[in-house]
Structures are given as C-alpha cells and as structure tokens.
C-alpha positions in Angstrom: 70.2 166.2 98.7 72.4 163.6 100.6 72.2 160.1 100.0 70.8 157.8 102.6 71.4 154.1 103.0 69.0 151.9 100.4 69.1 154.9 97.3 67.0 157.3 99.1 68.0 161.2 98.6 66.7 163.3 101.3 66.7 167.3 101.5 68.6 169.4 103.2 68.2 172.5 103.9 70.5 175.5 105.4 70.6 178.5 107.0 73.4 181.4 106.6 72.9 184.6 108.8 76.0 187.4 108.6 76.5 191.0 108.7 76.4 193.6 105.6 79.1 195.4 105.1 80.6 197.7 102.4 83.5 197.6 100.4 85.6 199.1 97.2 85.5 197.3 94.0 88.5 197.7 91.7 86.1 200.4 89.8 86.0 202.7 92.5 83.0 201.8 93.0 81.4 200.4 96.6 79.9 196.9 96.9 78.0 195.0 100.0 79.9 192.3 101.4 78.8 189.4 104.5 81.2 189.1 107.3 81.0 187.2 110.2 78.7 184.2 108.5 77.6 181.5 110.2 75.1 178.6 109.3 72.8 176.5 110.6 71.6 173.0 108.4 69.5 170.0 109.3 67.5 167.3 107.6 63.8 168.2 107.7 60.8 169.5 106.8 59.7 173.5 106.7 57.6 173.7 110.0 60.1 171.2 111.5 63.1 173.8 110.2 61.8 177.0 110.9 61.4 176.3 114.6 64.6 174.2 114.9 66.1 177.7 113.7 65.1 179.9 116.0 68.3 178.9 118.8 71.0 180.3 115.9 68.8 183.0 114.8 68.5 184.3 118.2 72.3 184.1 119.1 73.2 186.4 116.1 70.7 189.0 117.1 68.5 189.1 114.6 65.1 189.8 116.3 67.2 193.0 117.6 69.0 194.0 114.2 68.0 197.1 113.2 68.1 195.8 109.5 67.7 192.1 107.5 68.0 191.0 104.5 66.4 188.0 103.6 67.6 186.6 100.4 65.7 183.3 99.3 65.3 181.5 96.3 61.4 182.6 96.1 59.9 179.4 97.5 56.7 179.2 99.3 57.8 178.0 102.9 60.9 180.3 102.9 58.7 183.7 102.9 56.1 181.5 105.7 60.6 181.4 107.6 60.9 185.1 106.6 57.2 186.2 108.8 57.8 184.0 112.1 61.3 186.0 112.7 61.2 189.0 111.5 58.3 189.8 109.1 59.5 193.4 107.9 62.2 191.9 107.0 63.4 193.0 103.5 62.9 190.2 101.1 65.3 190.0 98.4 64.6 187.2 95.9 67.9 185.4 94.8 69.1 187.6 91.4 70.4 184.4 89.2 66.7 182.6 90.6 65.0 185.6 89.1 67.3 185.4 85.6 66.5 181.4 85.3 62.9 181.7 84.9 63.8 184.6 82.3 65.9 182.6 80.7 63.6 179.2 80.8 61.0 182.2 78.8 63.2 182.7 76.6 64.4 179.8 75.4 61.1 178.6 74.8 60.0 180.9 72.7 63.2 181.3 70.5 65.1 177.9 71.8 66.9 175.9 73.5 70.8 177.8 72.5 69.3 180.4 69.5 70.6 183.9 69.4 67.5 185.4 69.7 66.9 184.0 73.3 70.6 184.8 73.9 70.2 188.5 72.9 66.7 189.3 73.8 67.5 187.9 77.9 71.2 189.6 77.7 69.1 193.2 77.3 66.4 191.8 79.9 68.8 190.6 82.7 70.8 194.2 82.1 67.3 196.2 82.9 67.0 193.4 85.4 69.3 194.7 88.1 70.0 198.2 86.5 66.9 199.7 85.5 63.2 199.1 85.8 61.4 195.8 86.8 58.3 197.3 85.6 59.7 196.8 81.7 61.4 193.3 81.9 57.9 192.0 82.9 56.0 193.9 79.9 58.6 192.7 77.4 57.7 189.5 78.4 54.4 189.7 78.4 54.9 190.8 74.4 57.3 187.2 73.9 55.6 185.9 70.2 54.4 183.1 72.1 53.2 180.3 68.8 52.0 177.3 70.3 50.4 176.1 74.0 53.2 175.7 75.5 55.1 178.6 74.8 52.6 180.3 75.7 52.0 178.7 79.2 56.1 178.8 79.9 55.9 182.6 79.3 52.4 182.8 81.6 54.2 181.2 84.3 57.3 183.2 84.1 55.3 186.4 83.8 52.8 185.2 87.2 56.5 184.2 89.3 57.7 187.4 88.8 55.1 190.2 88.9 53.8 187.9 92.2 57.7 188.5 93.8 57.7 192.2 91.9 58.7 194.1 95.2 61.2 191.4 95.3 63.2 191.8 92.0 63.7 196.2 92.9 67.7 195.4 92.4 68.5 198.2 91.2 67.4 199.9 94.6 68.4 197.3 96.5 72.3 198.5 95.5 71.8 201.4 95.8 70.9 200.9 99.6 73.9 198.6 100.1 71.7 194.9 100.0 73.1 191.9 98.8 71.0 190.8 95.7 72.4 186.9 95.1 72.1 184.2 98.1 75.9 183.2 97.4 76.2 182.8 100.9 73.5 180.0 101.2 75.3 177.9 98.1 78.5 178.4 99.5 77.0 176.7 103.0 75.6 174.3 101.1 79.2 173.1 99.4 81.1 173.7 102.5 78.4 172.1 105.3 76.7 169.5 103.5 78.8 168.3 99.8 82.1 168.1 101.5 81.3 165.7 104.4 77.9 163.8 103.0 78.3 163.1 100.0 81.9 162.0 99.7 82.1 159.2 97.0 80.5 156.0 98.2 78.8 157.7 100.9 75.6 156.4 102.3 73.8 158.1 105.4 71.6 156.6 108.1 69.0 159.0 108.4 69.1 159.3 112.1 73.2 159.9 111.8 72.6 163.1 109.4 71.4 165.8 112.0 74.1 164.8 114.4 76.7 165.5 111.8 75.2 168.5 110.5 75.4 170.0 113.9 78.9 169.6 113.9 79.3 170.8 110.8 77.8 173.8 111.0 79.9 174.6 114.1 83.4 173.6 112.2 82.4 175.6 109.4 80.8 178.8 111.7 84.2 179.0 113.8 82.4 178.4 116.9 84.0 174.8 117.3 85.7 175.1 121.3 82.5 176.6 122.5 80.3 173.9 120.5 82.4 171.3 121.3 82.2 171.8 125.4 78.6 172.1 125.2 78.6 169.1 123.3 81.1 166.8 125.2 79.2 167.9 128.3 75.8 166.8 127.1 77.6 163.2 126.2 78.9 162.7 129.7 75.5 163.6 131.4 74.3 161.4 129.0 76.0 158.8 129.4 75.9 159.0 133.4 72.4 159.0 133.0 72.6 155.5 131.1 75.2 154.4 133.7 72.8 154.8 136.6 69.3 153.0 135.0 71.7 150.4 134.3 72.8 149.7 138.1 69.0 150.1 139.2 68.2 147.6 136.9 70.7 145.4 138.2 70.3 145.9 141.2 67.0 147.7 142.6 66.6 149.9 145.3 65.6 147.9 148.8 62.3 148.4 149.9 61.1 151.6 152.1 61.8 152.2 155.2 58.1 151.6 156.5 57.2 148.2 154.0 59.9 146.8 157.2 57.8 147.7 159.8 55.6 145.0 162.4 52.3 145.1 160.9 49.9 145.6 164.2 49.1 141.5 163.7 52.3 140.6 163.6 54.3 139.6 167.1 57.6 141.5 168.4 59.7 138.1 168.4 59.3 137.8 164.6 61.6 140.2 164.6 65.6 139.5 164.9 66.3 141.7 168.3 69.7 143.9 168.8 72.7 142.5 170.3 73.3 143.9 173.6 75.8 146.1 174.8 78.5 144.0 177.4 78.5 144.9 180.6 80.1 147.6 182.2 83.6 147.3 183.4 84.5 144.9 180.4 86.6 147.1 177.7 89.9 148.9 178.9 91.2 151.0 175.9 89.2 150.1 173.7 90.4 146.4 174.1 88.1 143.7 176.3 89.5 142.8 179.9 89.6 139.0 181.5 86.5 139.5 182.5 84.8 140.5 179.1 81.9 137.5 178.2 84.3 137.1 174.6 87.4 136.7 176.7 85.8 133.7 178.8 84.2 132.5 176.2 88.1 132.1 174.4 89.8 130.8 177.9 87.5 128.0 178.4 87.7 126.5 174.9 91.5 127.1 175.0 91.6 124.9 178.3 89.1 122.2 177.6 90.8 119.0 176.7 90.0 117.9 172.6 87.8 114.7 172.4 90.2 113.3 171.1 92.8 113.7 173.6 90.9 110.9 176.1 90.7 108.3 173.4 94.7 108.6 173.1 
C-alpha cells in the first residue's frame, strides 16, 4: 500500500520472476533457491496489471520455459493472471498463507493464544508441509466448533483450502525441487516499493507512482544501464516533439504553393514581376562594369550637384 496525496492509500501489485536452482543445506539436504530475480510493479487494477506485465514476462522467457511455478497468495485474480500466460504452470499456494488460514480456524475454536490452539496448529502445519494435506483437511473439519461464528470460520477455511487442494501438496513440491513460499515477491515489495515510496512524510501524486516504480524495477533488477538508455532516448524524443509543436504554434507553416497561384479570373498584372537580369557586357569577373545600370545610376548621383549648393 502506497500513501497518496490527500490521505488516500492505494495498492501496488508486484511480480517477481527468477530461475530456480537447488542448493545444499547445512544438514546435507537440498533446497530450492531462486536466482536472477527481476521485478515488475505497478499501481493499477488486476486487468491492467496482467496486460502491462507482458513485456517483462516475455523478456524473461516465460512463454518458452520448460517448467513454470506460480507461487501466489491464493487471490482469484492471480489465477486469471496465470491462465493468461501459462495455463500449464504448477500453481502453488504460498505456505505462510495456508498456515495463516489454519491459525485463524484454530484460534476461533480454541481461543487466541491458548495452548490448545498452539498444539493443534503445530501438528497440522508439520503434516501440511511434510505429509498428506488430506489429513489436515480431515482434522480441520473435525474441529469442535461450538458457536455459529466458530463454525463459520472453520467452514470458511475448509472451503478455502479444499478449493486449492492441488496447490497445497507441499511435500510433493519440495521433493520436485519447487519453491513453496513467495518470499521473493514479499522481498521485492519491500525493496522496490516500500524502501522508496513509503518514507517518512511521503505522499505521492497518483500519476507519478508508476514512473518511479519503473525506475525502481530497473534499478533493483540490475538492468539500470540497459533500461536508462531506452528511457533517456524516449525522453529526448518527447522533448523534441514538444519543441516542434511549440514552434509550429508560434510560426504557422506558409500556405501551400497551390494556394498562391493566380485564379482564372485574376489578372497577371496584380502579381509582382520578377527582376530582369542585367544586359550582356555589363558584368566582368563577377563585378559590374562602367556600362552596368547600377554604375550609371551611382555616377550620375555622385556628379549631380546637391540642390542646396545652388542657394549658397
């Protein structure tokens, strides 16, 4: 969320794309690790964000990638986003989001901060991450909800996770080497958005947010030299176009040659005549001779006595 002028807050959506590799853990096992991460963030609605993200996904080769994992927080619009670019992507519900929903059900039934809620949640989270998610759903349905509010909370979590059953097979995902958390997206939000746009006392004009986000994404993605050259050329082109429009407004273009031609009913004498070329023999080596009309005119004016001298 970004603070705008007037005390309004607006949501910035972010995409993080990277290449997943396996790396060794301290205990000798392996874990997925995402490298070469790039970011794309914009202040807009879901439909516009889906459209604007195309160049970045194309640049990262998402369309031609052999296997794509889409780790999301479970929002419906994100499923449509994945459908637009890679319907065959392996969809993974961010594990902390699934854990958050389980925690809300446990706290609603056993009470917030109680030992019963903590014990139940610990067992189910371990089973969800390393075991069978169907067992977790069974345990979730068996929660002893007493009030209508508790039942509504429990059933809501059951429906949420059951609808995303294929996205919570975390044990299978980890064996295959897939990431189960959206940490690179959360980190990108802090690095790209919050660090620059949520400083103390900052309030942004809505029209200025995306321009700053574009610069931040280029910088944080390690593409500043490449992106700034394109941005600078675009800015110079826009400036040249503005200057050209201003000159055209101040000095309108002359009328077309066709408009200056005489009409059929207008006499030719009304138009100025072109000067005649000097007669032959009046120019030598590019200089006027004594017989040139200009020379004659000048000499006659020089030898002519001024009118005032006669009076003297």
